[in-house]
C-alpha positions as CSV (number, residue, x, y, z in Angstrom):
1,M,71.1,-55.0,-52.0
2,N,72.0,-57.8,-54.6
3,K,73.9,-55.1,-57.1
4,D,74.5,-58.1,-59.1
5,S,71.1,-59.6,-60.3
6,H,69.0,-58.0,-63.0
7,L,65.2,-58.5,-63.9
8,I,65.1,-57.1,-67.4
9,L,62.0,-56.5,-68.7
10,K,60.8,-57.5,-72.3
11,K,60.7,-55.0,-74.7
12,G,57.9,-52.9,-74.6
13,R,56.9,-54.1,-71.0
14,E,58.5,-51.2,-69.4
15,R,56.0,-48.6,-69.6
16,S,54.4,-49.3,-66.5
17,V,57.1,-48.8,-64.7
18,Q,58.2,-45.6,-66.1
19,R,54.7,-44.4,-65.3
20,Q,55.6,-46.0,-61.7
21,H,53.3,-48.7,-61.2
22,P,55.1,-50.4,-58.9
23,W,54.1,-54.0,-59.6
24,I,56.2,-56.2,-62.1
25,F,54.4,-59.6,-63.1
26,S,56.0,-62.3,-64.0
27,G,55.4,-62.2,-67.7
28,A,57.0,-59.0,-67.8
29,I,60.5,-60.3,-67.4
30,E,62.5,-62.0,-70.2
31,K,65.4,-62.8,-68.2
32,I,66.6,-62.9,-64.6
33,N,70.6,-62.5,-64.3
34,G,72.4,-63.9,-60.8
35,N,70.6,-65.6,-58.1
36,P,68.9,-63.3,-56.2
37,G,66.8,-64.9,-52.8
38,Q,63.5,-64.4,-51.8
39,G,63.1,-60.8,-50.6
40,E,66.4,-59.4,-51.8
41,T,66.2,-56.1,-53.3
42,V,67.2,-56.6,-57.5
43,R,68.2,-54.1,-60.3
44,I,65.2,-53.6,-62.8
45,V,66.5,-52.7,-66.3
46,D,64.5,-52.9,-69.5
47,S,65.7,-54.6,-72.8
48,Q,68.3,-52.2,-73.2
49,N,69.9,-52.6,-70.1
50,N,68.3,-49.3,-68.8
51,F,68.1,-49.0,-65.3
52,L,64.3,-48.8,-64.2
53,A,63.9,-49.5,-60.3
54,W,65.1,-51.1,-57.5
55,A,62.4,-53.9,-56.3
56,A,62.2,-56.6,-53.8
57,Y,62.0,-60.0,-55.8
58,S,59.7,-63.0,-54.9
59,P,60.3,-65.7,-56.9
60,K,56.4,-67.8,-56.2
61,S,54.6,-65.1,-56.6
62,Q,52.5,-63.7,-59.9
63,I,53.9,-59.9,-58.8
64,S,57.5,-61.2,-59.5
65,A,59.4,-57.7,-57.9
66,R,57.4,-54.9,-56.2
67,I,59.1,-51.4,-56.3
68,W,61.3,-50.3,-53.8
69,T,62.5,-46.9,-55.8
70,W,63.1,-45.3,-59.1
71,D,65.6,-43.6,-58.1
72,E,69.6,-45.1,-58.9
73,C,71.0,-43.5,-56.4
74,D,68.5,-45.0,-53.7
75,V,70.3,-47.1,-50.9
76,V,67.6,-50.1,-49.5
77,N,68.7,-50.8,-46.4
78,S,67.7,-50.1,-42.5
79,E,68.0,-46.6,-42.9
80,F,66.0,-46.6,-45.9
81,I,62.9,-48.3,-44.1
82,N,63.3,-46.4,-41.4
83,N,62.6,-43.4,-43.5
84,R,59.6,-44.9,-45.3
85,I,58.1,-45.5,-41.9
86,Y,58.7,-41.9,-40.6
87,R,57.1,-40.5,-43.4
88,A,54.3,-42.4,-42.9
89,L,54.0,-41.6,-39.2
90,G,54.3,-37.8,-39.9
91,L,51.4,-38.2,-42.6
92,R,48.9,-39.6,-39.7
93,Q,49.8,-37.0,-37.0
94,L,48.9,-34.5,-39.3
95,L,45.7,-36.4,-40.5
96,F,44.8,-37.1,-36.8
97,S,44.6,-35.7,-33.8
98,E,43.9,-37.2,-30.4
99,Q,40.2,-35.7,-30.0
100,T,39.4,-37.8,-33.3
101,T,40.7,-41.4,-32.3
102,N,43.7,-43.4,-31.1
103,S,43.4,-45.8,-33.8
104,Y,44.6,-45.7,-37.0
105,R,46.7,-47.3,-40.2
106,M,50.2,-46.1,-39.8
107,L,51.4,-47.1,-42.9
108,Y,49.7,-48.4,-45.7
109,S,51.9,-50.8,-48.0
110,E,52.4,-49.5,-51.5
111,S,50.7,-46.1,-50.6
112,D,53.4,-45.6,-48.8
113,G,56.6,-47.1,-50.3
114,I,57.1,-50.3,-48.0
115,P,55.2,-52.6,-50.2
116,G,53.4,-55.3,-48.4
117,L,53.4,-54.1,-45.2
118,I,50.3,-52.7,-43.0
119,I,50.8,-51.4,-40.0
120,D,48.0,-50.3,-37.4
121,T,47.8,-48.8,-34.6
122,Y,45.4,-49.5,-31.9
123,N,45.8,-47.6,-28.6
124,D,49.3,-48.9,-27.2
125,Y,49.6,-51.6,-29.5
126,L,51.0,-51.3,-32.7
127,V,49.7,-54.5,-35.4
128,L,52.1,-55.2,-38.1
129,Q,51.4,-57.7,-41.3
130,F,53.9,-58.4,-43.7
131,S,52.0,-59.9,-46.8
132,S,55.0,-60.1,-49.4
133,C,58.8,-61.3,-49.6
134,G,60.2,-57.6,-49.4
135,A,58.6,-57.1,-46.3
136,E,58.9,-60.2,-44.8
137,F,63.2,-59.6,-45.4
138,W,63.5,-56.3,-43.5
139,K,60.9,-57.6,-40.8
140,E,63.4,-57.3,-38.1
141,S,64.8,-53.6,-39.5
142,I,61.0,-52.7,-39.7
143,I,60.5,-54.0,-35.9
144,N,63.0,-52.0,-35.0
145,S,61.5,-48.9,-36.8
146,C,58.6,-49.3,-34.9
147,T,59.9,-49.3,-31.7
148,E,62.1,-46.4,-32.0
149,L,59.7,-44.0,-33.5
150,G,56.4,-45.1,-32.4
151,D,54.9,-44.1,-29.0
152,A,53.4,-47.8,-28.9
153,K,56.3,-50.3,-27.4
154,N,53.9,-53.1,-27.8
155,I,53.6,-54.8,-31.4
156,F,51.7,-57.6,-32.3
157,E,52.3,-60.0,-35.6
158,R,49.0,-60.5,-37.7
159,S,50.6,-61.9,-40.7
160,D,47.7,-64.8,-41.8
161,S,46.5,-63.1,-44.7
162,E,45.8,-65.6,-47.7
163,V,48.1,-63.4,-49.6
164,R,51.2,-64.8,-48.0
165,K,50.5,-68.4,-50.0
166,L,51.0,-66.3,-53.0
167,E,53.9,-65.4,-52.5
168,G,55.5,-69.2,-50.6
169,L,55.2,-67.7,-46.8
170,T,53.8,-69.4,-43.8
171,Q,51.4,-67.5,-41.7
172,N,52.6,-66.2,-38.6
173,I,50.8,-64.9,-35.0
174,G,52.6,-63.6,-32.4
175,S,54.0,-61.2,-30.1
176,L,57.1,-59.0,-31.9
177,R,58.2,-56.5,-28.9
178,G,56.3,-55.6,-25.6
179,N,53.6,-57.1,-23.3
180,Y,51.3,-60.0,-24.9
181,P,48.1,-58.1,-25.9
182,P,44.9,-58.8,-23.9
183,D,41.9,-60.4,-25.2
184,L,40.3,-57.0,-26.2
185,I,41.7,-53.6,-26.4
186,E,39.8,-50.4,-25.9
187,I,39.9,-47.5,-28.6
188,Y,38.3,-44.7,-29.1
189,E,37.0,-43.4,-32.1
190,W,34.6,-39.8,-32.9
191,G,33.9,-40.1,-29.0
192,I,32.6,-43.5,-29.1
193,R,34.9,-46.7,-27.1
194,Y,35.2,-49.9,-29.1
195,L,36.9,-53.0,-27.9
196,V,39.0,-54.7,-30.4
197,D,40.0,-58.1,-30.6
198,I,44.0,-57.7,-32.6
199,K,44.3,-61.7,-31.8
200,T,42.0,-63.2,-33.8
201,G,39.6,-60.1,-35.2
202,Q,38.7,-59.6,-38.9
203,K,41.6,-57.7,-40.7
204,T,43.7,-56.3,-38.0
205,G,40.9,-56.1,-35.3
206,F,38.6,-53.3,-36.6
207,Y,37.9,-51.8,-39.7
208,L,39.8,-48.6,-39.7
209,D,39.4,-47.9,-43.5
210,Q,35.5,-47.3,-42.5
211,R,36.0,-44.5,-40.1
212,T,34.9,-41.2,-41.6
213,N,31.7,-43.4,-42.9
214,R,30.4,-44.4,-39.8
215,I,30.6,-40.8,-38.7
216,R,27.9,-40.3,-41.5
217,I,25.5,-42.4,-40.7
218,R,24.9,-40.0,-37.7
219,E,23.5,-37.6,-40.2
220,Y,21.0,-40.0,-41.7
221,A,19.9,-41.7,-38.6
222,Q,17.5,-39.8,-37.1
223,E,13.8,-41.0,-35.9
224,K,14.7,-44.2,-38.3
225,R,14.3,-47.7,-38.3
226,V,17.5,-48.8,-39.1
227,L,19.0,-52.5,-40.7
228,N,22.8,-53.0,-40.0
229,C,24.0,-55.9,-42.1
230,F,27.5,-57.6,-41.8
231,S,27.4,-55.3,-38.5
232,Y,30.7,-57.1,-37.4
233,T,31.1,-55.3,-33.8
234,G,28.9,-52.7,-34.0
235,G,30.5,-49.9,-35.6
236,F,27.8,-48.8,-37.5
237,T,25.4,-49.5,-35.3
238,M,27.1,-47.5,-32.6
239,N,27.4,-44.8,-34.8
240,A,23.5,-44.9,-36.1
241,I,22.5,-45.0,-32.2
242,L,24.1,-41.9,-31.0
243,G,22.8,-40.5,-34.8
244,K,19.2,-40.6,-32.7
245,A,17.8,-43.6,-34.3
246,A,14.5,-45.4,-33.3
247,E,15.5,-49.1,-33.6
248,V,18.7,-50.6,-35.0
249,L,18.3,-54.2,-36.2
250,S,21.9,-55.6,-36.6
251,I,22.8,-59.3,-38.6
252,D,26.0,-60.8,-38.4
253,S,26.8,-64.6,-38.5
254,S,29.6,-64.3,-36.1
255,K,28.3,-64.8,-32.7
256,T,31.7,-63.5,-31.7
257,A,31.6,-60.7,-33.6
258,L,27.9,-59.9,-32.0
259,N,28.9,-60.3,-28.6
260,L,31.3,-57.6,-28.6
261,A,29.1,-55.7,-29.9
262,K,26.6,-55.9,-27.3
263,L,29.9,-55.3,-24.9
264,N,30.0,-52.0,-27.7
265,L,26.9,-50.7,-26.5
266,E,27.3,-51.4,-22.9
267,I,30.9,-49.8,-22.4
268,N,29.0,-46.5,-24.1
269,Q,26.1,-46.6,-22.2
270,F,23.7,-46.8,-24.8
271,N,19.8,-47.7,-24.6
272,D,19.9,-51.3,-25.5
273,K,16.5,-51.4,-26.2
274,L,17.5,-49.6,-29.5
275,A,19.5,-52.4,-30.5
276,H,18.3,-56.0,-31.7
277,W,20.7,-58.4,-32.5
278,I,20.2,-61.3,-34.9
279,E,22.6,-64.2,-35.5
280,G,22.4,-65.6,-39.3
281,D,23.0,-65.5,-43.1
282,V,22.7,-61.8,-44.4
283,F,20.9,-63.3,-47.5
284,T,18.8,-65.3,-45.6
285,E,17.6,-63.1,-43.3
286,L,17.0,-60.3,-45.9
287,R,14.9,-62.5,-47.8
288,T,13.3,-63.8,-44.5
289,F,12.0,-60.0,-44.1
290,R,10.9,-59.7,-47.6
291,D,8.5,-62.5,-46.6
292,R,7.1,-61.0,-43.5
293,G,6.7,-57.7,-45.4
294,E,9.1,-56.0,-43.4
295,K,10.2,-52.3,-43.9
296,F,13.0,-49.9,-42.7
297,D,14.1,-46.0,-43.3
298,L,17.6,-46.7,-43.6
299,I,19.8,-49.9,-44.9
300,I,23.6,-50.5,-44.2
301,L,25.4,-53.4,-46.3
302,D,29.1,-53.6,-45.7
303,P,30.0,-57.3,-47.3
304,P,33.0,-58.8,-46.9
305,K,35.5,-59.2,-49.9
306,F,33.0,-61.0,-52.3
307,A,35.4,-60.8,-55.3
308,P,39.2,-60.9,-53.8
309,T,40.3,-61.1,-57.5
310,V,39.4,-60.4,-60.8
311,H,38.5,-64.6,-61.4
312,S,35.8,-64.1,-58.8
313,I,34.0,-60.9,-60.3
314,E,31.2,-63.3,-62.2
315,K,30.5,-64.4,-59.1
316,A,30.8,-61.5,-56.7
317,N,28.9,-59.5,-59.5
318,R,25.3,-61.8,-58.6
319,A,26.3,-61.4,-54.9
320,Y,25.9,-57.8,-54.7
321,K,23.6,-57.5,-57.0
322,D,21.5,-59.8,-54.9
323,I,21.7,-58.1,-51.5
324,N,21.3,-54.8,-53.0
325,L,18.0,-55.6,-55.1
326,L,16.6,-57.1,-51.5
327,A,17.7,-54.1,-49.8
328,F,15.8,-52.2,-52.1
329,K,12.7,-53.7,-51.7
330,L,13.0,-53.6,-48.0
331,L,13.0,-49.5,-48.1
332,N,10.3,-47.4,-47.1
333,P,9.5,-44.7,-49.7
334,G,12.4,-42.3,-49.4
335,G,14.5,-44.7,-47.4
336,I,18.3,-44.5,-47.3
337,L,20.7,-47.2,-48.5
338,F,24.2,-47.1,-47.7
339,T,26.0,-50.1,-49.6
340,F,29.7,-50.9,-49.9
341,S,32.0,-53.0,-52.0
342,C,35.5,-53.7,-50.4
343,S,36.7,-56.4,-53.3
344,G,39.8,-55.6,-55.3
345,G,38.2,-56.9,-58.2
346,I,35.0,-54.8,-58.5
347,N,36.0,-51.1,-59.5
348,A,33.6,-48.4,-58.9
349,E,32.2,-48.0,-62.2
350,L,31.3,-51.6,-61.7
351,F,29.8,-51.2,-58.7
352,R,27.6,-48.5,-59.5
353,K,26.6,-50.5,-62.4
354,I,25.6,-53.4,-60.4
355,I,23.5,-51.5,-58.0
356,H,21.7,-49.5,-60.8
357,G,21.0,-52.9,-61.9
358,A,19.9,-53.9,-58.4
359,A,17.2,-50.9,-58.4
360,M,16.0,-51.8,-61.8
361,D,15.0,-55.0,-60.8
362,A,14.0,-53.7,-57.3
363,G,11.2,-51.2,-59.5
364,V,12.7,-48.7,-57.5
365,N,14.0,-45.3,-58.4
366,A,17.4,-44.5,-57.0
367,R,19.5,-41.8,-56.8
368,I,23.3,-41.3,-55.5
369,L,23.4,-38.8,-52.7
370,E,26.8,-39.5,-51.9
371,Q,30.2,-41.9,-53.1
372,L,32.1,-42.7,-50.4
373,H,35.7,-44.0,-49.9
374,Q,38.2,-45.5,-47.6
375,D,39.3,-42.5,-45.1
376,R,42.4,-41.1,-45.4
377,D,44.8,-43.4,-43.4
378,H,44.7,-45.6,-46.1
379,P,46.1,-42.9,-49.5
380,I,45.6,-43.9,-52.5
381,P,48.6,-42.8,-55.3
382,L,47.7,-41.9,-58.6
383,C,50.2,-44.0,-60.1
384,F,48.7,-47.4,-57.9
385,P,44.6,-47.7,-58.3
386,E,44.9,-51.0,-56.9
387,A,45.0,-49.0,-53.6
388,E,41.3,-48.1,-53.7
389,Y,39.4,-51.2,-53.2
390,L,36.7,-49.7,-50.4
391,K,33.5,-48.2,-52.8
392,G,30.7,-47.1,-51.1
393,L,27.5,-44.9,-52.4
394,I,24.7,-43.0,-50.4
395,C,21.3,-43.8,-52.3
396,K,18.0,-42.6,-51.7
397,I,14.5,-44.4,-53.5
398,N,11.5,-42.2,-54.5
C-alpha cells in the first residue's frame, strides 16, 4: 500500500464512493498527491481530505481507481487477497453440489471484492483472467492463494480481453501452475458432458453464466422444432435434445465451435439424427429461412456482445431488433422465443423495449413468460449494477 499517495476527488464527486460504487473515473479526480505506480493501492479522500476508500490505481484507464475496501483499518496485502478468494470459494461451495456441476465461476471481479479478476473452475483446472492493474499487481499472491485454497492444482491464464488494452496492459495466455491443459477438458453440468477448450475458446472456454438458462430449455422443447442461433458448442442444443425436442437446427459462424458441438453430442450418446448444423452468419441464415417460408416452434437467440460500451448502443439496438424481428416472423403460432443480450451497454429496460419493437414490426402479439439472468455464481452487488450484464426473456406469441 502506498499510504503517501492520495487521490483527491472533486467537491461533490465523493457521493458514489460513499454509496460504495467501486469505480472512480478520471473526471472525478481533482488532484493526485504522490507518485503511485500502476496497480498500487492508494488512499481516496474527498475535497476536505476525509478518508473514503483504498483503491488500486490505474493511470491509463478512464476508470482511474478501483476500490478494494471502504474500511480505513483494512490493509491490502497478500492476506487480504487470500481472504477475498477464500470467501468467494466458500460461497460457490454453498451454491453448487458435485451432482450439479464441476465447473463454475469461483470469483467474479468486483462482485467478490477483487476488481478485474475472474477465476473459473473447469474440473481440475482453474482459468484466471486479469483485466485490471490492481489484479495484475497482486498476480503472484492471487496465484499462490488459488494453489493453496482450491482443489485444482492446474492453473491457466486467459488474460486476452480487450479491456487490458484500456488498462495499458499486454495480453497474456499460458500456464501458471501445474500441467499445461490438453486441447479439450471434459466437464459436466445437469447430467450433460461437455468438452471445453480453455486455451482458445470463447470467454474462458464455456458460457458458465447460462447454466440455469440452458436447463430451462428442457421444459419448453418437448416435441418442438428448435432453432438455436449463435449455438457455439451446443449447450442449448444438448438440453433441447434432452428435453425431447423433435428436431434441433444449430447455427454458428465458427466451424471449430460446431465441430466441438458435434463431439459433445457424440460423448453424450444423443441421437445425431435429431441435430442439424449450419456454419454461417445468423442474420443471413434467418433471412434465408424467412424467404423459404421455414417455421419453428422454439427459437434461441444468444448473440455475442453487440454493445460492449455505451458508445455502440445505437448500432447494437439495430442488430438486436433485426434478429429478434426475424425470429418472431419464423415462429409458428404459439411459438416460444428465448432471447438474450450480454451487452453491458444494454440494460434490462432497453432490452425489453427493443424486443417489444421487434414484435410490433413482425406483426405478432408477444408476452413475456419469464425473465432470465446470469447464473448465481455471477452475483450482482446492489451498489454495482454494472455487474448485471446478461438479460434474457422467454416470450410466447399468440
